[in-house]
Every structure is written in C-alpha cells, then in structure tokens.
N, C-alpha and C positions, 0 to 999 in steps of 0.2 A: 778069942774074940769072934763075934758073929761074922760069918762070911769068909773067914780065912781059909776054911777047908775047900772053898770053891776055886781058890787061886791055883793056877797050873804051876806056878813057880813060887818057891818060898825061901829064897836065899837071903832076902833083905827087904825090910819095909822102908828103908831109906831110899830117897830118889835124888841124889846129888847130881849135879851136872858132871858128866863123864865124857871123856874123849880119848883119842889115841894116846897111849901111855898110862892111862888109868888102870888100876888093878883093884881087886877085892870083890866082896859079896855083891855090891851094887852092879858091877860089871857082869857077874854071873847071872844076876836077875835080868839084866837087859838081854844077855845072850839067850837065856831061856825064853823070854818074851818074844824075841825075834824068831826063835825056832817055832813058836806057836802062832806067829803072825804071818810068816812068809812061806810060800811053798818052796820046797827044796833047800831051805836054809841049812839046817842041821849043823849049827855051829857047835864047837866044843865049848862046854860051859866051864871054862878054866879060870875065869876071873881076870883075864888079860885082854885089854882092849887094844888089839893090834890091827893090822891092815884088813884082815878078813872081817872082823867085827865092824870096822869103820865102813867098809863097802856094803855090808848088810844093813847098817844103819842108814846109809845114803839111799839104798834101794827101798827100804821101808818108808823113809821120808818122801821119796818121790811117789810111791804108790799111794801113800796117805794124803798126798797133795798138801804137804806142809813144807816149811823151809828146809832145803837140802843143804846141810852143812857138815854132816858126819858126826855131829855132837849130840849126845843124848841129854837134853835139857828139859825144862818143864813141859813144853809143848810135845816133844817126842815121847816123854814118859806117859803123858796123858793119853796119847793115841795108842801107844804100845799096850798100856793097861787095858784099854778097850778091846783092841784086836786080839790080844793074847787070851782074853776071856770070852771071845766070840766063838761061835761054832764054825766060822768061816775064816778064810785067809784074806789079807788085804790085797795080795797079789802072789 
C-alpha cells in the first residue's frame, strides 16, 4: 500500500483500545510508536501492556495535552501516529 514504507513501526494496522493487561501486535505497535515519540522511552516491544507501557502512555498523553488515562484509545492512537512519524519528539 502507498505510504506504508514510511511508517516507523509495522507490527499491526489495527488500532483497538488497549490498556494494562492487553497483549499482542497492537501493543507492540503502541510500544514502538512510544519509542519514536518520547525521548528516553526505549520500551521493550514485547506486546505486553504492563506498568512500564502504561506509565509511558500517561507521559505521552500528558505531553500531547490529551486526556491522561493510561489507555490507548482512538485519540491516543491518532496523536501517537502523528508523533511517531514526525521528525521530532512530543517530549
């Protein structure tokens, strides 16, 4: 598909709502996006949404000035996609 090669992370095209306890490729996608959006994040892209991923999600949400709930839903996915594909970090 056009544009796919520009994506920094290619674990999943699905964007379900994920939170602590979630597992799978969508979690790997979020972890990769967080690594490309936050300075110093360097999360393991293991597909397990645990406390470290939740804290990174909260930090990202705070920096992006969106609802801080530690859950990666539609708003967070939208902002993550933007920042992961940006040449800068959200914070």
